[in-house]
C-alpha positions in Angstrom: -42.0 -22.3 -40.6 -40.0 -19.4 -39.0 -38.2 -16.7 -41.0 -34.8 -15.9 -39.3 -32.1 -13.4 -40.2 -28.7 -14.7 -39.2 -25.9 -12.1 -39.1 -22.4 -13.2 -39.8 -23.6 -16.3 -41.6 -20.9 -16.6 -44.3 -19.0 -19.3 -42.4 -18.5 -21.0 -39.1 -21.3 -21.0 -36.5 -23.4 -18.5 -38.5 -23.4 -20.6 -41.6 -24.1 -23.8 -39.7 -27.0 -22.2 -37.9 -28.5 -21.1 -41.2 -28.1 -24.7 -42.6 -29.7 -26.1 -39.4 -32.6 -23.7 -39.7 -33.2 -24.7 -43.3 -32.9 -28.4 -42.5 -35.7 -28.1 -40.0 -37.9 -26.3 -42.6 -37.3 -22.7 -41.6 -36.5 -19.8 -43.9 -33.0 -18.3 -43.4 -31.9 -14.9 -44.6 -28.2 -14.7 -44.6 -25.9 -11.6 -43.9 -22.5 -11.1 -45.5 -20.0 -8.3 -44.9 -19.2 -7.8 -48.6 -20.1 -9.1 -52.1 -17.4 -11.7 -52.2 -18.5 -13.2 -48.9 -22.1 -13.0 -50.1 -21.2 -15.1 -53.2 -19.5 -17.6 -50.9 -22.5 -17.8 -48.6 -24.9 -18.3 -51.6 -22.8 -21.2 -52.8 -22.6 -22.8 -49.4 -26.2 -22.3 -48.4 -28.0 -22.3 -51.7 -31.4 -22.8 -50.1 -31.2 -19.5 -48.3 -34.1 -17.1 -49.0 -31.7 -14.2 -49.6 -28.4 -12.7 -48.6 -28.2 -9.1 -47.4 -24.8 -7.4 -47.7 -23.1 -4.8 -45.6 -20.4 -4.4 -43.0 -22.0 -4.1 -39.6 -18.9 -2.4 -38.3 -19.9 0.5 -40.4 -22.8 2.7 -39.4 -23.3 3.8 -43.0 -23.6 0.2 -44.1 -25.9 -1.0 -41.3 -28.9 1.0 -42.3 -29.0 -0.3 -45.8 -28.7 -3.9 -44.4 -31.7 -3.2 -42.3 -33.6 -1.8 -45.3 -32.8 -4.8 -47.5 -33.7 -7.2 -44.7 -37.0 -5.4 -44.0 -37.9 -5.9 -47.7 -38.2 -9.6 -46.9 -41.2 -9.0 -44.6 -41.6 -10.1 -41.0 -39.0 -12.1 -39.1 -39.6 -14.5 -36.3 -36.1 -14.0 -35.0 -32.7 -12.4 -35.6 -29.6 -14.3 -34.6 -26.7 -11.9 -34.0 -23.5 -13.7 -34.9 -21.6 -11.0 -36.7 -18.4 -9.8 -35.1 -18.2 -12.6 -32.5 -15.2 -14.6 -33.8 -11.5 -13.6 -34.0 -9.6 -11.0 -32.1 -11.2 -8.0 -30.5 -9.1 -5.3 -32.2 -9.4 -1.6 -31.7 -10.8 0.3 -34.7 -11.4 3.9 -35.6 -15.1 4.6 -36.0 -16.7 6.9 -38.6 -16.8 9.7 -36.1 -13.0 9.3 -35.4 -13.1 7.7 -32.0 -11.3 4.5 -31.1 -13.5 1.6 -30.1 -13.4 -2.2 -29.6 -14.3 -3.9 -32.9 -16.6 -6.3 -31.1 -18.4 -3.6 -29.1 -18.8 -1.5 -32.2 -20.3 -4.5 -34.0 -22.7 -5.1 -31.1 -23.9 -1.5 -31.3 -24.5 -1.9 -35.0 -26.5 -5.2 -34.5 -28.5 -3.3 -31.9 -29.2 -0.6 -34.5 -30.1 -3.4 -37.0 -32.6 -4.9 -34.5 -34.1 -1.5 -33.7 -34.5 -0.7 -37.4 -36.3 -4.0 -37.9 -38.4 -3.7 -34.8 -41.7 -3.6 -36.7 -40.5 -6.6 -38.7 -39.1 -8.8 -36.0 -40.6 -10.7 -33.0 -37.4 -11.9 -31.2 -33.7 -11.2 -31.2 -31.0 -13.5 -29.8 -29.7 -10.8 -27.4 -31.1 -7.7 -25.8 -30.0 -4.5 -27.6 -27.8 -3.5 -24.7 -26.2 -6.9 -24.2 -22.4 -7.1 -24.7 -22.0 -3.3 -24.5 -19.8 -1.7 -21.8 -19.4 1.9 -20.9 -16.2 3.6 -21.7 -13.8 4.1 -18.7 -15.0 6.9 -16.5 -18.6 6.7 -17.9 -21.7 5.4 -16.0 -22.6 1.8 -16.7 -24.9 1.1 -19.7 
């Protein structure tokens, strides 16, 4: 039995992935952006081991998500699904710069994976995957 953290697991592909993991006998830890979505996820995937809550678009909320997830012990994998659907809008980050919402979310999932490093054996994407350098900057 594997223990897997699935980010962005309140609906769509993330929720179905969690359900498939549970159906095959694995332990799924869900992730939700806020309390309302966490309640919806618990109702839809009642067999989930836990739901960790925090918006991965926010640096301030990503670290507590990692801490809550680490409290569940060791993970066999993290499946990064948060921030993959919908439009790729521009957003203003906590430090006041403009960034792509998807690239910002990928940076936060990289932080999440790095924070869980002693607790995880595999992630679905390398930490640098999906990140592009800003115009005029050297490639990442």
